[in-house]
C-alpha positions as CSV (number, residue, x, y, z in Angstrom):
1,M,-42.2,46.2,5.1
2,K,-42.3,43.8,2.2
3,T,-44.4,45.2,-0.7
4,T,-44.1,42.2,-3.2
5,A,-46.3,39.2,-3.1
6,T,-45.3,36.2,-1.0
7,T,-43.4,33.6,-3.1
8,I,-44.3,30.1,-2.3
9,G,-42.0,27.3,-3.5
10,I,-43.3,23.8,-4.1
11,V,-40.9,20.9,-4.5
12,G,-42.7,18.2,-6.4
13,V,-44.9,18.6,-9.5
14,G,-47.1,15.6,-9.1
15,K,-50.8,15.5,-8.3
16,L,-50.4,17.1,-4.8
17,G,-47.8,19.7,-6.0
18,T,-50.0,20.9,-8.9
19,A,-53.2,21.0,-6.7
20,L,-51.4,23.0,-4.0
21,G,-49.9,25.2,-6.7
22,R,-53.3,26.1,-8.0
23,L,-54.4,27.1,-4.5
24,V,-51.2,29.2,-4.1
25,I,-51.9,31.1,-7.4
26,D,-55.6,31.5,-6.5
27,A,-54.5,33.1,-3.2
28,G,-52.5,35.7,-5.1
29,C,-49.0,34.5,-4.3
30,E,-46.1,34.0,-6.7
31,L,-45.3,30.3,-7.3
32,A,-42.0,28.7,-8.0
33,L,-41.9,25.0,-8.7
34,A,-39.0,22.5,-8.7
35,G,-39.5,19.0,-10.0
36,R,-37.3,15.9,-10.1
37,P,-34.5,16.5,-12.7
38,G,-35.1,14.5,-15.8
39,Q,-38.9,14.1,-15.1
40,P,-40.5,13.6,-18.5
41,M,-43.0,16.2,-19.6
42,L,-42.3,18.5,-16.7
43,D,-42.4,21.6,-18.9
44,L,-45.7,20.5,-20.4
45,I,-47.3,19.8,-17.0
46,V,-46.4,23.2,-15.7
47,S,-47.2,25.2,-18.8
48,S,-50.7,23.6,-19.1
49,L,-51.8,23.2,-15.5
50,L,-49.9,26.1,-13.8
51,P,-49.0,28.6,-16.5
52,E,-48.5,31.4,-13.9
53,A,-45.8,29.4,-12.1
54,Q,-42.1,29.6,-12.7
55,L,-40.2,26.3,-13.1
56,V,-36.8,26.6,-11.4
57,D,-34.2,24.3,-10.1
58,F,-34.1,23.4,-6.4
59,A,-31.3,25.8,-5.5
60,E,-33.1,28.8,-7.0
61,L,-36.4,27.8,-5.4
62,A,-34.6,27.6,-2.0
63,A,-33.2,31.1,-2.5
64,R,-36.4,32.8,-3.8
65,A,-39.2,31.2,-1.8
66,D,-40.5,32.7,1.4
67,I,-42.2,29.4,2.2
68,T,-41.3,26.0,0.8
69,I,-43.7,23.1,0.6
70,L,-42.4,19.5,0.1
71,A,-45.0,17.7,-2.0
72,V,-43.0,14.5,-2.7
73,P,-43.6,10.8,-1.8
74,R,-42.0,9.7,1.4
75,P,-39.5,7.4,-0.3
76,A,-38.1,10.5,-2.1
77,L,-37.1,11.9,1.3
78,A,-35.0,8.8,2.3
79,V,-31.4,9.8,2.8
80,P,-28.9,6.9,2.5
81,R,-26.5,6.5,5.4
82,P,-22.9,7.4,4.6
83,A,-20.8,4.3,3.9
84,L,-18.4,5.1,6.7
85,A,-20.9,6.0,9.3
86,E,-20.5,4.3,12.7
87,P,-23.2,1.7,13.2
88,R,-26.0,2.6,15.5
89,P,-25.5,1.3,19.0
90,R,-27.5,-1.8,19.7
91,G,-28.8,-3.3,23.0
92,P,-27.4,-6.4,24.5
93,P,-27.6,-9.5,22.3
94,R,-30.8,-11.5,22.6
95,H,-30.1,-15.2,23.0
96,R,-32.7,-17.8,22.4
97,H,-32.7,-20.6,24.8
98,R,-32.2,-23.9,23.2
99,R,-34.1,-26.8,24.6
100,D,-32.0,-29.6,25.8
101,E,-33.0,-32.7,23.8
102,R,-31.9,-34.8,26.7
103,L,-34.5,-33.3,29.0
104,G,-37.4,-34.1,26.7
105,G,-37.6,-30.7,25.0
106,H,-39.4,-30.6,21.7
């Protein structure tokens, strides 16, 4: 039986991540946060808004967290297709019927 507090990991330290982080801390859980590398003022945001939280990199968050929450904008989740991936199969070609000018088509 686990005797330590549940560790919640939140990826994303924007408005949503910090609001969820405050709820996690208020619920008595440990909080680990991972933000975008190179995000300006990340340390300041965490130390002022969530001083009880631990700022870690993503790999450490994944290893430590019992539950992980993704609090990032949808475009951040886009994964580019590999350059050598096979193209997706497409249906049969759609041909537009051209009007025959000789038959009075417009």
